[in-house]
Backbone of each chain as ProteinMPNN parsed JSONL, in Angstrom:
{"seq_chain_A": "MEKERKPKNIFVQGPIAPEKIAQSIANHATKTDIGGHSIFLGQIRADEKPEGKVIAIDYTAYEEMALEKAFEIREAIFAKYPLTCMHIYHSLGEIKVGEICLFVFTSSKHRKAAMQACDELVERIKAELPIWGKEILDMDGHVWKVNT", "coords_chain_A": {"N_chain_A": [[193.306, 39.065, 294.887], [195.393, 36.894, 296.676], [194.695, 33.496, 297.18], [194.296, 31.915, 300.312], [196.129, 29.117, 301.287], [195.443, 25.933, 302.673], [196.422, 23.098, 304.762], [196.02, 20.059, 303.012], [194.405, 16.877, 302.73], [196.471, 14.278, 301.744], [196.345, 11.628, 301.596], [195.224, 8.457, 300.407], [193.152, 5.73, 300.834], [194.176, 2.579, 299.997], [194.849, 1.56, 296.505], [195.531, 4.051, 293.887], [193.096, 4.86, 291.673], [193.117, 4.52, 288.114], [191.021, 5.857, 286.891], [190.536, 7.95, 288.6], [192.702, 9.547, 288.117], [192.298, 10.251, 285.459], [189.938, 11.695, 285.8], [190.871, 13.769, 287.326], [192.509, 15.11, 285.519], [190.58, 15.912, 283.68], [189.176, 17.704, 285.277], [190.636, 20.013, 285.074], [190.048, 21.27, 282.745], [188.596, 23.615, 282.612], [190.324, 25.519, 283.436], [191.769, 27.705, 281.749], [194.138, 29.072, 281.495], [196.176, 27.381, 281.764], [198.957, 25.799, 280.245], [200.468, 23.577, 280.23], [200.737, 20.339, 281.692], [202.257, 18.319, 284.198], [202.828, 15.018, 285.117], [203.469, 12.623, 287.603], [203.534, 9.189, 288.196], [203.65, 6.766, 290.601], [204.34, 3.344, 290.646], [203.758, 0.048, 291.865], [206.385, -2.177, 291.943], [207.37, -5.451, 290.94], [209.691, -6.438, 292.556], [212.577, -8.536, 292.693], [213.782, -10.068, 295.44], [216.424, -11.31, 297.587], [215.06, -12.663, 299.542], [212.633, -13.284, 298.453], [209.901, -12.673, 296.096], [208.478, -9.477, 295.48], [205.093, -8.872, 296.139], [203.285, -7.021, 296.914], [202.997, -3.738, 298.455], [202.764, -2.564, 301.706], [201.666, 0.364, 302.94], [202.332, 2.65, 305.552], [201.952, 5.568, 307.626], [203.092, 8.443, 309.48], [200.699, 10.195, 309.938], [199.729, 12.818, 310.71], [202.071, 14.341, 310.931], [203.098, 14.005, 308.366], [201.215, 15.327, 306.796], [201.506, 17.956, 307.643], [204.116, 18.409, 306.835], [203.917, 17.966, 304.089], [202.383, 20.115, 303.382], [204.129, 22.206, 303.92], [206.139, 21.68, 302.029], [204.669, 21.954, 299.695], [203.978, 24.693, 299.797], [206.533, 25.779, 299.541], [207.263, 24.935, 296.978], [205.327, 26.154, 295.429], [206.11, 28.759, 295.848], [208.484, 28.806, 294.545], [208.143, 28.11, 291.822], [206.242, 29.206, 288.927], [203.3, 28.167, 289.225], [200.05, 26.924, 288.357], [198.432, 24.974, 289.458], [198.628, 22.286, 291.869], [198.793, 18.958, 292.84], [198.818, 16.294, 295.166], [198.798, 12.872, 295.808], [198.936, 10.086, 297.906], [199.102, 6.638, 298.509], [197.775, 4.606, 301.202], [197.966, 1.603, 303.144], [197.541, -1.733, 301.762], [199.005, -2.175, 298.627], [198.938, -3.611, 295.539], [201.297, -5.227, 293.237], [201.829, -3.489, 290.196], [199.823, -1.697, 290.629], [198.876, 1.765, 291.243], [200.524, 3.964, 293.464], [201.343, 6.492, 294.038], [200.59, 9.766, 293.075], [201.38, 12.584, 291.483], [200.803, 15.84, 290.456], [201.264, 18.573, 288.495], [200.6, 21.838, 287.225], [200.989, 24.393, 284.809], [201.501, 27.592, 283.153], [203.427, 27.367, 281.209], [205.403, 24.583, 280.014], [207.928, 23.975, 281.293], [208.112, 24.879, 283.991], [206.123, 23.327, 285.167], [207.13, 20.74, 284.758], [209.646, 20.779, 286.091], [208.865, 21.426, 288.688], [207.272, 19.244, 289.31], [209.119, 17.149, 289.296], [210.826, 17.963, 291.397], [209.028, 17.914, 293.51], [208.382, 15.159, 293.722], [210.888, 14.124, 294.472], [211.206, 15.393, 296.967], [208.987, 14.431, 298.375], [209.605, 11.708, 298.6], [211.942, 11.874, 300.14], [211.302, 13.358, 302.444], [208.763, 12.94, 303.619], [207.167, 11.312, 306.333], [206.633, 8.322, 305.711], [206.178, 4.851, 305.296], [207.082, 1.889, 303.565], [206.192, -1.421, 303.541], [207.409, -4.227, 302.164], [205.656, -6.82, 300.846], [206.16, -10.244, 300.526], [206.211, -13.071, 298.219], [207.068, -15.293, 299.481], [206.029, -15.65, 302.004], [206.629, -13.604, 303.974], [208.225, -10.484, 304.871], [209.969, -7.463, 303.84], [211.439, -4.33, 304.757], [210.965, -1.523, 302.787], [213.509, 0.372, 301.114], [214.365, 3.592, 300.271], [215.958, 4.718, 297.314]], "CA_chain_A": [[193.849, 38.645, 296.183], [195.867, 35.512, 296.675], [193.905, 32.571, 297.992], [195.094, 31.299, 301.368], [196.108, 27.673, 301.145], [195.43, 25.191, 303.936], [196.845, 21.709, 304.564], [195.017, 19.173, 302.408], [194.728, 15.471, 302.926], [197.088, 13.698, 300.543], [196.299, 10.166, 301.673], [194.141, 7.705, 299.788], [193.199, 4.352, 301.324], [194.232, 1.653, 298.86], [195.506, 2.068, 295.296], [194.94, 5.204, 293.201], [192.46, 4.331, 290.465], [193.397, 5.276, 286.884], [189.861, 6.723, 286.617], [190.698, 9.162, 289.416], [193.709, 10.353, 287.431], [191.61, 10.795, 284.278], [188.983, 12.696, 286.271], [191.642, 14.917, 287.786], [192.917, 15.838, 284.304], [189.357, 16.532, 283.144], [188.8, 18.826, 286.146], [191.415, 21.206, 284.756], [189.657, 21.777, 281.42], [188.051, 24.974, 282.733], [191.413, 26.459, 283.781], [192.293, 27.884, 280.395], [195.464, 29.7, 281.468], [197.175, 26.298, 281.832], [199.482, 25.385, 278.938], [201.158, 22.29, 280.351], [200.636, 19.554, 282.929], [203.244, 17.264, 284.356], [202.278, 14.003, 286.014], [204.291, 11.474, 287.961], [202.781, 8.095, 288.802], [204.474, 5.696, 291.173], [203.667, 2.043, 290.495], [204.421, -1.003, 292.654], [207.205, -3.034, 291.089], [207.574, -6.814, 291.453], [211.129, -6.624, 292.769], [213.076, -9.845, 293.14], [214.708, -9.914, 296.57], [216.954, -12.617, 297.986], [214.077, -13.315, 300.429], [211.415, -13.61, 297.709], [209.454, -11.692, 295.11], [207.502, -8.531, 296.031], [203.751, -8.988, 295.544], [202.523, -5.834, 297.317], [203.628, -2.913, 299.489], [201.819, -2.072, 302.702], [202.134, 1.691, 303.355], [201.834, 3.309, 306.76], [202.524, 6.913, 307.73], [202.81, 9.3, 310.635], [199.857, 11.025, 309.071], [199.648, 14.24, 311.093], [203.333, 14.998, 310.577], [203.231, 13.977, 306.905], [200.363, 16.366, 306.207], [202.145, 19.251, 307.929], [205.323, 18.504, 306.003], [203.48, 18.075, 302.69], [201.922, 21.493, 303.219], [205.338, 23.027, 303.894], [206.783, 21.432, 300.732], [203.759, 22.528, 298.716], [204.142, 26.143, 299.83], [207.87, 26.1, 299.028], [207.277, 24.718, 295.522], [204.5, 27.229, 294.852], [206.875, 30.005, 295.912], [209.65, 28.699, 293.659], [207.761, 27.981, 290.404], [204.957, 29.833, 288.59], [202.349, 27.085, 288.976], [198.618, 27.186, 288.474], [197.857, 23.932, 290.302], [199.507, 21.217, 292.343], [198.044, 17.937, 293.578], [199.619, 15.155, 295.639], [198.044, 11.775, 296.428], [199.772, 8.941, 298.264], [198.298, 5.539, 299.052], [198.042, 3.924, 302.467], [197.434, 0.245, 303.109], [198.219, -2.672, 300.868], [198.9, -1.876, 297.196], [199.524, -4.764, 294.831], [202.176, -4.897, 292.11], [201.105, -2.997, 289.026], [198.874, -0.642, 290.997], [199.463, 3.094, 291.443], [200.574, 4.329, 294.885], [201.674, 7.92, 294.172], [200.12, 10.571, 291.951], [201.787, 13.976, 291.649], [200.239, 16.51, 289.29], [201.512, 20.016, 288.513], [200.138, 22.513, 286.016], [201.524, 25.74, 284.692], [201.27, 28.243, 281.876], [204.407, 26.777, 280.294], [205.747, 23.232, 280.458], [209.132, 23.758, 282.105], [207.824, 25.049, 285.423], [205.335, 22.161, 285.592], [207.993, 19.552, 284.787], [210.655, 20.898, 287.151], [208.175, 21.385, 289.983], [206.823, 17.868, 289.52], [210.316, 16.377, 289.64], [211.278, 18.35, 292.735], [208.009, 17.431, 294.463], [208.546, 13.714, 293.914], [212.112, 13.927, 295.26], [210.987, 15.822, 298.355], [208.018, 13.503, 298.98], [210.328, 10.48, 298.963], [212.975, 12.116, 301.152], [210.918, 14.102, 303.645], [207.49, 12.581, 304.257], [207.272, 10.116, 307.173], [205.812, 7.245, 305.153], [206.995, 3.629, 305.207], [206.553, 0.806, 302.741], [206.6, -2.778, 303.923], [207.276, -5.033, 300.96], [205.105, -8.147, 301.136], [206.798, -11.197, 299.607], [205.469, -14.303, 297.904], [207.633, -16.372, 300.274], [205.532, -15.64, 303.364], [207.461, -12.762, 304.819], [208.281, -9.118, 304.357], [211.168, -6.657, 304.079], [211.091, -2.915, 304.723], [211.458, -0.842, 301.597], [214.528, 1.4, 301.302], [214.368, 4.502, 299.113], [217.305, 4.937, 296.775]], "C_chain_A": [[194.251, 37.182, 296.115], [195.054, 34.669, 297.646], [194.794, 31.954, 299.073], [194.978, 29.786, 301.254], [196.194, 27.002, 302.505], [195.901, 23.768, 303.683], [195.705, 20.857, 304.022], [195.394, 17.753, 302.737], [195.339, 14.933, 301.633], [196.868, 12.191, 300.499], [195.024, 9.564, 301.096], [194.256, 6.295, 300.354], [193.156, 3.412, 300.125], [194.862, 2.298, 297.641], [194.797, 3.288, 294.71], [194.4, 4.698, 291.865], [192.819, 5.172, 289.246], [192.247, 6.234, 286.538], [189.962, 8.041, 287.389], [191.681, 10.111, 288.733], [193.076, 11.023, 286.209], [190.663, 11.926, 284.693], [189.711, 13.969, 286.688], [192.118, 15.764, 286.595], [191.703, 16.6, 283.748], [188.95, 17.761, 283.951], [189.543, 20.118, 285.823], [191.018, 21.846, 283.426], [189.155, 23.217, 281.474], [189.134, 26.005, 283.04], [192.215, 26.737, 282.518], [193.599, 28.676, 280.324], [196.572, 28.641, 281.573], [197.62, 25.922, 280.421], [200.165, 24.03, 278.997], [200.938, 21.646, 281.705], [201.845, 18.629, 282.987], [202.718, 16.315, 285.409], [203.339, 12.962, 286.312], [203.397, 10.437, 288.624], [203.759, 7.06, 289.324], [203.69, 4.397, 291.115], [204.45, 0.98, 291.257], [205.089, -2.011, 291.717], [207.409, -4.401, 291.742], [209.063, -7.1, 291.575], [211.446, -8.055, 293.184], [214.092, -9.592, 294.249], [215.286, -11.276, 296.888], [215.925, -13.402, 298.803], [212.801, -13.728, 299.701], [211.025, -12.484, 296.766], [208.374, -10.788, 295.736], [206.163, -8.712, 295.33], [202.865, -7.79, 295.903], [203.379, -5.0, 298.261], [202.524, -2.403, 300.408], [202.358, -0.75, 303.247], [201.486, 2.139, 304.65], [202.518, 4.672, 306.834], [202.26, 7.492, 309.111], [201.999, 10.435, 310.016], [199.863, 12.514, 309.419], [200.925, 14.987, 310.685], [203.495, 15.073, 309.059], [202.402, 15.089, 306.265], [200.941, 17.755, 306.456], [203.332, 19.466, 306.998], [204.94, 18.676, 304.522], [203.024, 19.504, 302.398], [203.113, 22.442, 303.08], [206.035, 22.908, 302.525], [205.98, 22.109, 299.619], [203.923, 24.05, 298.625], [205.485, 26.554, 299.218], [207.924, 25.955, 297.509], [206.433, 25.786, 294.809], [205.274, 28.543, 294.815], [208.008, 30.006, 294.877], [209.293, 28.699, 292.17], [206.415, 28.655, 290.132], [203.914, 28.774, 288.211], [200.91, 27.567, 289.097], [198.018, 26.228, 289.495], [198.905, 22.92, 290.726], [198.67, 20.231, 293.151], [198.973, 16.783, 293.945], [198.679, 14.127, 296.252], [198.991, 10.61, 296.68], [198.891, 7.872, 298.894], [198.724, 5.142, 300.455], [197.421, 2.536, 302.36], [198.131, -0.575, 302.05], [197.922, -2.383, 299.392], [199.63, -2.99, 296.446], [200.414, -4.324, 293.671], [201.325, -4.491, 290.903], [200.113, -1.894, 289.345], [199.623, 0.659, 291.304], [199.373, 3.492, 292.92], [200.908, 5.805, 295.1], [201.261, 8.652, 292.898], [200.461, 12.027, 292.255], [201.472, 14.704, 290.349], [200.486, 18.012, 289.416], [201.092, 20.619, 287.173], [200.656, 23.941, 286.008], [201.196, 26.318, 283.319], [202.171, 27.609, 280.818], [204.986, 25.494, 280.881], [206.896, 23.127, 281.449], [208.877, 23.877, 283.596], [207.082, 23.819, 285.942], [206.238, 20.935, 285.731], [209.013, 19.61, 285.92], [210.011, 20.79, 288.532], [207.75, 19.955, 290.308], [207.999, 17.002, 289.976], [210.769, 16.675, 291.067], [210.303, 17.86, 293.812], [208.197, 15.951, 294.766], [209.782, 13.432, 294.771], [211.876, 14.269, 296.719], [210.0, 14.916, 299.073], [208.746, 12.249, 299.461], [211.299, 10.705, 300.115], [212.427, 12.622, 302.478], [209.602, 13.697, 304.302], [207.638, 11.291, 305.06], [206.258, 9.045, 306.757], [206.726, 6.031, 305.023], [206.296, 2.565, 304.383], [207.1, -0.53, 303.214], [206.344, -3.658, 302.72], [206.83, -6.444, 301.332], [205.642, -9.114, 300.068], [205.936, -12.434, 299.36], [205.941, -15.478, 298.76], [207.173, -16.325, 301.727], [206.446, -14.831, 304.277], [207.408, -11.349, 304.291], [209.651, -8.508, 304.598], [210.731, -5.197, 304.011], [211.766, -2.251, 303.538], [212.51, 0.201, 301.985], [214.505, 2.287, 300.069], [215.791, 4.76, 298.643], [217.384, 6.282, 296.084]], "O_chain_A": [[193.534, 36.347, 295.564], [194.769, 35.076, 298.772], [195.911, 31.522, 298.789], [193.881, 29.239, 301.14], [196.931, 27.451, 303.383], [195.808, 23.265, 302.563], [194.576, 20.924, 304.507], [196.56, 17.451, 302.993], [194.777, 15.117, 300.553], [197.165, 11.545, 299.493], [193.921, 10.082, 301.27], [195.344, 5.72, 300.355], [192.213, 3.446, 299.334], [195.35, 3.427, 297.705], [193.624, 3.533, 294.992], [195.145, 4.178, 291.036], [192.828, 6.4, 289.324], [192.476, 7.297, 285.961], [189.54, 9.095, 286.913], [191.508, 11.329, 288.77], [193.29, 12.209, 285.957], [190.588, 12.966, 284.039], [189.247, 15.083, 286.445], [192.125, 16.992, 286.668], [191.799, 17.776, 283.395], [188.444, 18.737, 283.398], [189.129, 21.197, 286.249], [191.597, 22.858, 283.029], [189.273, 23.955, 280.496], [188.906, 27.209, 282.924], [193.221, 26.079, 282.253], [194.115, 28.927, 279.235], [197.756, 28.964, 281.483], [196.798, 25.747, 279.521], [200.417, 23.404, 277.968], [200.95, 22.318, 282.736], [202.382, 18.214, 281.96], [202.225, 16.735, 286.456], [204.023, 12.476, 285.412], [202.601, 10.762, 289.505], [204.592, 6.542, 288.58], [202.518, 4.351, 291.488], [205.681, 1.017, 291.284], [204.459, -2.601, 290.84], [207.599, -4.493, 292.955], [209.628, -7.888, 290.816], [210.694, -8.693, 293.92], [215.133, -8.977, 294.02], [214.713, -12.296, 296.505], [215.904, -14.633, 298.775], [211.972, -14.443, 300.264], [211.724, -11.476, 296.652], [207.476, -11.268, 296.428], [206.086, -8.708, 294.102], [201.826, -7.568, 295.279], [204.369, -5.49, 298.806], [201.501, -1.885, 299.96], [203.381, -0.73, 303.932], [200.274, 2.03, 304.833], [203.538, 4.899, 306.183], [201.333, 7.086, 309.812], [202.53, 11.476, 309.629], [199.986, 13.365, 308.538], [200.872, 16.103, 310.169], [203.97, 16.077, 308.529], [202.84, 15.718, 305.302], [200.877, 18.626, 305.589], [203.527, 20.551, 306.45], [205.573, 19.445, 303.798], [203.251, 20.032, 301.309], [203.114, 23.349, 302.248], [206.46, 23.907, 301.945], [206.539, 22.748, 298.727], [203.996, 24.618, 297.535], [205.572, 27.536, 298.481], [208.558, 26.763, 296.83], [206.788, 26.254, 293.728], [205.126, 29.34, 293.888], [208.432, 31.059, 294.4], [210.047, 29.224, 291.35], [205.545, 28.675, 291.002], [203.677, 28.518, 287.03], [200.605, 28.495, 289.846], [197.185, 26.628, 290.308], [199.918, 22.719, 290.056], [197.924, 20.63, 294.045], [199.802, 16.353, 293.143], [197.861, 14.458, 297.11], [199.744, 10.199, 295.799], [198.031, 8.177, 299.72], [199.879, 5.318, 300.845], [196.482, 2.316, 301.594], [199.165, -0.182, 301.51], [196.768, -2.35, 298.964], [200.802, -3.263, 296.704], [200.305, -3.199, 293.183], [200.268, -5.061, 290.634], [199.614, -1.226, 288.44], [200.822, 0.659, 291.584], [198.32, 3.382, 293.548], [200.775, 6.316, 296.212], [201.551, 8.206, 291.788], [199.9, 12.628, 293.172], [201.833, 14.239, 289.268], [199.976, 18.652, 290.335], [201.216, 19.985, 286.126], [200.749, 24.602, 287.043], [200.681, 25.623, 282.442], [201.748, 27.348, 279.692], [205.052, 25.337, 282.1], [206.859, 22.288, 282.349], [209.371, 23.067, 284.379], [207.377, 23.327, 287.031], [206.128, 20.183, 286.7], [209.225, 18.624, 286.625], [210.549, 20.141, 289.43], [207.858, 19.514, 291.452], [207.882, 16.224, 290.922], [211.057, 15.764, 291.843], [210.719, 17.443, 294.893], [208.174, 15.539, 295.925], [209.736, 12.607, 295.684], [212.292, 13.528, 297.61], [210.161, 14.658, 300.266], [208.534, 11.786, 300.582], [211.466, 9.835, 300.969], [213.009, 12.355, 303.529], [209.352, 14.081, 305.445], [208.161, 10.297, 304.556], [205.194, 8.89, 307.357], [207.902, 6.163, 304.684], [205.085, 2.364, 304.487], [208.312, -0.738, 303.277], [205.2, -3.822, 302.296], [207.532, -7.167, 302.038], [205.583, -8.834, 298.871], [205.07, -12.792, 300.159], [205.307, -16.533, 298.775], [207.834, -16.888, 302.6], [206.971, -15.359, 305.257], [206.643, -11.045, 303.376], [210.406, -8.973, 305.452], [209.781, -4.857, 303.305], [212.969, -2.395, 303.317], [212.419, 0.829, 303.04], [214.613, 1.795, 298.945], [216.701, 4.987, 299.44], [218.438, 6.649, 295.565]]}, "seq_chain_B": "MSNRIHIKAFGMVAEKIGQVSMELENPGTTEALKNQLFDQFPVLKSMKFSLAVNKKMVLEDSELVSGAEVALLPPFSGG", "coords_chain_B": {"N_chain_B": [[203.061, 17.222, 340.148], [202.274, 15.617, 337.14], [204.704, 14.55, 334.833], [204.894, 13.588, 331.945], [205.657, 11.895, 328.853], [204.664, 11.187, 325.461], [205.184, 8.434, 323.428], [205.568, 7.514, 320.07], [205.801, 4.901, 317.75], [207.02, 3.823, 314.56], [206.827, 1.945, 311.461], [209.612, -0.146, 310.817], [210.784, 0.191, 313.307], [208.637, 0.119, 315.14], [207.852, -2.481, 314.683], [210.105, -3.949, 315.567], [210.326, -3.264, 318.318], [207.928, -4.026, 319.158], [205.763, -2.423, 319.816], [203.458, 0.289, 319.31], [202.878, 2.586, 320.592], [203.649, 4.387, 323.612], [203.688, 5.475, 327.048], [205.774, 7.506, 328.92], [207.76, 8.439, 331.784], [209.0, 11.697, 331.794], [212.227, 11.949, 330.598], [213.697, 14.25, 330.31], [215.548, 15.159, 328.248], [216.166, 14.67, 324.682], [218.377, 13.062, 324.197], [218.71, 11.719, 326.632], [216.362, 10.326, 326.61], [216.779, 8.641, 324.411], [218.884, 7.033, 325.397], [217.579, 5.771, 327.483], [215.677, 4.334, 326.027], [217.375, 2.656, 324.585], [218.333, 1.068, 326.651], [215.999, -0.197, 327.427], [215.114, -1.38, 325.058], [217.255, -3.083, 323.542], [217.553, -3.8, 320.862], [217.2, -1.547, 319.374], [219.607, -0.264, 319.231], [221.083, -1.092, 317.056], [219.719, -0.075, 315.01], [218.699, 2.259, 312.46], [217.312, 5.309, 313.115], [215.276, 8.301, 313.41], [214.317, 11.123, 315.45], [211.256, 12.783, 316.068], [209.905, 15.598, 317.539], [206.908, 16.654, 318.746], [206.012, 16.62, 316.068], [208.115, 17.72, 314.627], [211.239, 17.311, 313.098], [214.089, 16.356, 314.974], [217.359, 17.231, 315.255], [219.536, 17.58, 316.911], [220.5, 17.192, 320.396], [217.747, 17.858, 322.43], [215.566, 19.665, 324.623], [212.869, 18.154, 326.398], [209.512, 18.894, 326.707], [206.874, 18.655, 329.126], [204.326, 16.369, 328.291], [205.037, 16.145, 325.665], [205.003, 14.855, 322.296], [206.75, 12.275, 321.112], [208.2, 10.918, 318.307], [209.407, 7.902, 316.914], [211.239, 7.413, 314.169], [211.93, 5.39, 311.517], [214.107, 5.216, 308.557], [212.612, 6.99, 305.866], [210.326, 5.674, 303.416], [208.486, 6.305, 301.419], [206.425, 6.775, 298.45]], "CA_chain_B": [[202.436, 17.313, 338.829], [202.836, 14.565, 336.297], [205.538, 15.025, 333.737], [205.018, 12.406, 331.099], [205.721, 12.135, 327.403], [204.027, 10.143, 324.659], [206.074, 7.921, 322.393], [204.923, 6.803, 318.96], [206.801, 4.2, 316.941], [206.521, 3.537, 313.21], [207.566, 1.078, 310.544], [210.458, -1.215, 311.337], [211.02, 0.417, 314.742], [207.453, -0.404, 315.841], [207.883, -3.933, 314.559], [211.183, -4.52, 316.389], [210.089, -3.113, 319.76], [206.64, -4.667, 319.444], [204.786, -1.464, 320.325], [203.281, 1.47, 318.466], [202.832, 3.777, 321.443], [204.001, 4.198, 325.026], [203.75, 6.67, 327.889], [206.952, 7.405, 329.786], [208.152, 9.569, 332.619], [209.866, 12.542, 330.959], [213.628, 11.901, 331.037], [214.271, 15.605, 330.256], [216.107, 15.541, 326.945], [216.048, 13.606, 323.679], [219.498, 12.128, 324.368], [218.383, 10.89, 327.8], [215.298, 9.414, 326.169], [217.394, 7.616, 323.555], [219.612, 6.096, 326.253], [216.575, 4.981, 328.2], [215.089, 3.391, 325.073], [218.4, 1.651, 324.267], [218.356, 0.119, 327.779], [214.758, -0.975, 327.429], [215.005, -2.131, 323.792], [218.619, -3.125, 322.968], [217.473, -3.972, 319.411], [217.233, -0.226, 318.741], [220.998, 0.203, 319.095], [221.62, -1.405, 315.737], [218.791, 0.42, 313.983], [218.782, 3.66, 312.102], [216.026, 6.007, 313.251], [215.328, 9.709, 313.806], [213.27, 11.521, 316.385], [210.493, 14.008, 315.822], [209.225, 16.045, 318.758], [205.726, 17.416, 318.326], [205.961, 16.565, 314.601], [209.254, 18.379, 313.973], [212.461, 16.514, 313.198], [215.063, 16.865, 315.929], [218.66, 16.799, 314.757], [220.485, 17.534, 318.011], [219.894, 16.993, 321.71], [216.775, 18.92, 322.722], [214.794, 19.516, 325.848], [211.511, 17.639, 326.197], [208.547, 19.485, 327.629], [205.84, 17.736, 329.594], [203.253, 16.136, 327.326], [205.553, 16.109, 324.282], [204.804, 13.641, 321.499], [208.038, 11.945, 320.492], [208.019, 9.826, 317.349], [210.618, 7.176, 316.501], [211.008, 7.307, 312.731], [212.954, 4.752, 310.685], [214.259, 5.933, 307.281], [211.349, 7.075, 305.115], [210.327, 4.94, 302.153], [207.246, 6.551, 300.689], [206.524, 6.99, 297.01]], "C_chain_B": [[203.071, 16.261, 337.92], [203.607, 15.183, 335.138], [205.82, 13.824, 332.84], [205.125, 12.807, 329.635], [205.093, 10.937, 326.676], [204.984, 9.725, 323.548], [205.23, 7.235, 321.314], [206.022, 6.135, 318.138], [206.184, 3.804, 315.606], [207.398, 2.523, 312.487], [208.368, -0.002, 311.246], [210.733, -1.049, 312.834], [209.855, -0.166, 315.555], [207.469, -1.928, 315.83], [208.909, -4.551, 315.515], [210.92, -4.376, 317.88], [208.723, -3.67, 320.161], [205.586, -3.733, 320.011], [204.648, -0.291, 319.356], [203.16, 2.739, 319.303], [203.111, 3.418, 322.892], [203.891, 5.538, 325.731], [204.939, 6.491, 328.802], [207.05, 8.629, 330.674], [209.129, 10.39, 331.781], [211.32, 12.485, 331.433], [214.342, 13.24, 330.855], [214.78, 16.039, 328.893], [215.98, 14.368, 325.967], [217.193, 12.595, 323.807], [219.219, 11.173, 325.529], [217.306, 9.873, 327.422], [215.885, 8.286, 325.323], [218.104, 6.575, 324.42], [218.664, 5.187, 327.02], [215.959, 3.923, 327.277], [216.083, 2.287, 324.703], [218.486, 0.608, 325.381], [217.151, -0.807, 327.721], [214.638, -1.873, 326.195], [216.379, -2.177, 323.11], [218.621, -3.248, 321.443], [217.58, -2.622, 318.681], [218.652, 0.255, 318.457], [221.543, -0.025, 317.693], [220.732, -0.86, 314.624], [219.006, 1.896, 313.719], [217.405, 4.272, 312.311], [216.244, 7.455, 313.683], [214.216, 9.981, 314.79], [212.561, 12.758, 315.856], [209.799, 14.341, 317.136], [208.112, 16.991, 318.335], [205.735, 17.666, 316.815], [207.068, 17.333, 313.887], [210.486, 17.5, 314.179], [213.431, 17.184, 314.165], [216.424, 16.334, 315.525], [219.719, 16.784, 315.849], [219.734, 17.418, 319.331], [218.978, 18.174, 322.052], [216.035, 18.612, 324.012], [213.397, 18.992, 325.512], [210.573, 18.27, 327.206], [207.506, 18.431, 327.991], [204.745, 17.601, 328.533], [203.729, 16.049, 325.885], [205.218, 14.777, 323.604], [206.108, 13.376, 320.754], [207.842, 10.744, 319.575], [209.365, 9.232, 316.972], [210.423, 6.8, 315.037], [212.148, 6.593, 312.013], [213.066, 5.504, 309.351], [212.972, 5.864, 306.444], [211.441, 6.277, 303.815], [208.982, 5.065, 301.435], [207.501, 6.663, 299.197], [206.618, 5.701, 296.229]], "O_chain_B": [[204.285, 16.057, 337.95], [203.208, 16.192, 334.556], [206.841, 13.149, 332.967], [204.736, 13.905, 329.238], [205.008, 9.833, 327.215], [205.521, 10.563, 322.823], [204.305, 6.479, 321.613], [207.056, 6.746, 317.866], [204.997, 3.492, 315.52], [208.548, 2.285, 312.856], [207.876, -0.682, 312.147], [210.896, -2.039, 313.548], [210.074, -0.864, 316.544], [207.146, -2.577, 316.825], [208.626, -5.544, 316.186], [211.258, -5.279, 318.645], [208.404, -3.774, 321.346], [204.619, -4.189, 320.621], [205.602, 0.075, 318.668], [203.322, 3.844, 318.784], [202.848, 2.301, 323.338], [203.985, 6.595, 325.108], [205.102, 5.428, 329.402], [206.512, 9.694, 330.374], [210.0, 9.821, 331.123], [211.622, 12.921, 332.544], [215.511, 13.347, 331.224], [214.488, 17.142, 328.433], [215.722, 13.232, 326.366], [217.0, 11.405, 323.555], [219.46, 9.97, 325.425], [217.336, 8.72, 327.855], [215.532, 7.12, 325.499], [217.946, 5.374, 324.202], [218.917, 3.993, 327.182], [215.746, 2.778, 327.676], [215.698, 1.13, 324.528], [218.683, -0.578, 325.117], [217.254, -2.015, 327.932], [214.122, -2.988, 326.278], [216.638, -1.392, 322.197], [219.587, -2.844, 320.796], [217.996, -2.564, 317.524], [218.876, 1.072, 317.564], [222.362, 0.751, 317.201], [220.954, -1.139, 313.446], [219.419, 2.666, 314.585], [216.427, 3.794, 311.737], [217.282, 7.789, 314.255], [213.293, 9.181, 314.949], [213.177, 13.653, 315.277], [209.184, 13.48, 317.764], [208.345, 17.992, 317.657], [205.495, 18.782, 316.354], [206.98, 17.575, 312.683], [210.744, 17.012, 315.279], [213.577, 18.406, 314.178], [216.625, 15.121, 315.457], [220.705, 16.055, 315.736], [218.509, 17.53, 319.383], [219.384, 19.334, 321.972], [215.902, 17.46, 324.424], [212.82, 19.34, 324.482], [210.803, 18.195, 328.413], [207.292, 17.46, 327.266], [204.298, 18.591, 327.955], [202.915, 15.895, 324.974], [205.158, 13.728, 324.245], [206.514, 14.147, 319.885], [207.378, 9.688, 320.007], [210.337, 9.952, 316.741], [209.566, 5.984, 314.699], [213.242, 7.149, 311.912], [212.214, 6.338, 309.043], [212.339, 4.814, 306.338], [212.5, 6.211, 303.191], [208.426, 4.094, 300.923], [208.645, 6.646, 298.742], [206.708, 5.728, 295.002]]}, "name": "protein", "num_of_chains": 2, "seq": "MEKERKPKNIFVQGPIAPEKIAQSIANHATKTDIGGHSIFLGQIRADEKPEGKVIAIDYTAYEEMALEKAFEIREAIFAKYPLTCMHIYHSLGEIKVGEICLFVFTSSKHRKAAMQACDELVERIKAELPIWGKEILDMDGHVWKVNTMSNRIHIKAFGMVAEKIGQVSMELENPGTTEALKNQLFDQFPVLKSMKFSLAVNKKMVLEDSELVSGAEVALLPPFSGG"}
């Protein structure tokens, strides 16, 4: 019988620790039908803007809507690709340059489904989740991030 | 009977209007609400934002029911 999936919290307060990513990989060791994982990690970049250099991004979200939408996206990706597992984590709050703010993890029997699903998930997360990044500058100010 | 709606503002929109939430008399439709907000906050006229009603994106003029939660959403920039 297929397990019923429920909306999960995707939000993490603060940066995503590399140890959490390692632990998440280790947690899949018992799932021996997996043949390939695909991982995307978003990292805060020290962009140079005309107004100053980015030193951190402060993320806020319309959390209730984002979780509903993330669930919808998750279900659609599960329906489209033969995946064993899918995990999404997004940071909230202030994340400094060099730190990880997005962790997307897909697993499948064969690599292609995992890689394509991971790519599509990242694109949909950026385009459809009500999350905003305020870029904090070294010049005592901020600009709102624009996704390209 | 009271017919009010709840407004939530996020990101740059919240910053520009200086508020994250408001209660308003229900103007009836999303277009009427937009016009009312433009009168109250002229800064919104030059901003790009979308509306979500009860957590669903609204792409065309829609009726607002009493108690609706309307969110003002600037372009998303997660990830």
